[in-house]
N, C-alpha and C positions, 0 to 999 in steps of 0.2 A: 482438447486443448489438456494439457497434463500441465498443472501446478508444479512442480517438480521442475519443468524445464527451465520455468522463469524465478522462482525462490528457489533460494538455499536455506541452511539455518543458520548461517552466518548472518543474511538481510530479515533476521526474523528476530524481532526483538519485545519481550515481554513487562508489563508495570513500566513504561516511559514514561518519564517526570516531562510535561511540555505546558506551560501556562497559556499558551494561544495557537492558535493557526499557523502562525509563522513560526514559533517554535518547533511546530507538529514537521511543517516543511524543512526547517533544516535540517532537523533529526532525518526524515527521511531519504533528502537528498545524500546526507553522508554516507547513510546505509547502502544506498544504492551504487554509490561511485567506493565504496573503500576497498574494493577490491584490484581496480583501476589504475593503471600508472599514472601519475601527474595529476591524482584523484584531484586535488584542493580548486584545480582551476574548473574542472571539469564538475563538481561541486555546487561550486558557484552555480556555474549555467545552468544546471539542475535544477537548484533553490530560484532562480530565475525565473526560469519556465515553467515550472510549478505553480510560481506565485502569478506571472502572467495567467497562466490557467484558470486560476482560482478567480483573478477578476471577472472574467469571464461570465462566469456565472458557478456559485460552489457545488462541489463536487460532492457534497456531503448524500448519500441516499436517500438516508433516512433510517430511525430506530439507529442512532448511534453510529455508523458506518459512511464512509468514504473512501472514496475511490479517487484521490487526486493522480494525474496523469502528464506528460509532456515525452515530447520527441528529442531527440539528441545525436551530435553528428558524433559526436564522443565515444559509439560505443555500434557493435555489430550487430550483437541481436538480441532481444526484447527481457528486459528483467525486471523485478518486482521487489519492493520489500513491504512488512507486514511488520505494525507493532502493535499495541496493546494498552494503551494509556493508562495509568494508574488512577487518574482524573479526568473525568471525562470535559470536554471544551466546547464553547463556543465554537462550530466551524461553517455559521451559516447556510446548514440544511434547509429545505422546504417545509421540514417537519419544527423547526424550530429546536429539537430536541439534541442536545449536546453528542458531541462523536466520542469514538473510546476507542472504534478500531476501526485503523488504518490502512487500505492496503494500495503503495504507490506503486505506479505505472510506468515503466522509460523503454519507450521504442527506438529505432534506429530514424533518423529524420525521413526516410524514406519511403516509410513501411504504414501507410495507410489504411487499407484494408486489416491487414493482421491488427492493428492498434484498435481500429471497431470491433474485430472480433474477438479481441481479448478483453477489451471493453465488458460487452454483453454477456459475454460468458461467467465473469466475475461479480457484473450486477446481479443475475438470477443466481450464482454461487450466494450472493450474502444474502439472499432473499428468504436463505433458509433460518429459520427464528433456532432454531435447536440447533443447527452451525456456532449460528451468534453467541449462544447461550455456550457452547462446550466451550467459545475461543473466551469467552470473557472468565469461564472459568479456572481456566489453566494457571498456572503458579509456577512456572519456567518456560525457557527460551526453547529448549528441547519443546516441551511441552505443546506446546504454540503451536511450532513447526511441524510435528506431529500429524495433530490436530485440524489444522487446515489443508495439508495434503493427504491428509487420508488414510494417514501410516497407524494410526492407532484403533480405529473401529468403527469406519466409516469410509467414504468414499469421495469426500471432498472436492478434491484435488484432481479429477479424474474429467 
């Protein structure tokens, strides 16, 4: 999986302010759909999908990372959005640690196998503590994007 196929620089934000899980999911929904015509209704649908998924169980992986995800009929190819929060928030993660790195995944409604493959690869990628430390030390959107995609000195997004 090449992360640059899913994530664009425009859907990567560093130092985002969100005071709750709900606000973080709203921000991610906006980012995921910012470049889609008629994005406001689609954004609401994505937010609802992410919220419903969280009710099934937290997507907090632990160690400050969460991978919220949902499906949508409003897109034709998978996409992702990444935020690093300025202040970690409670995300009901199993380890009870607050979350500051969130990568949201949105896949077309019919993409079951792809959805699971991408989630597994992302979960594996975020197990790398050195990568997470580099992401937490980023000071700009561009730097965050470069680190996550492996453009600056690693191969995170390969």
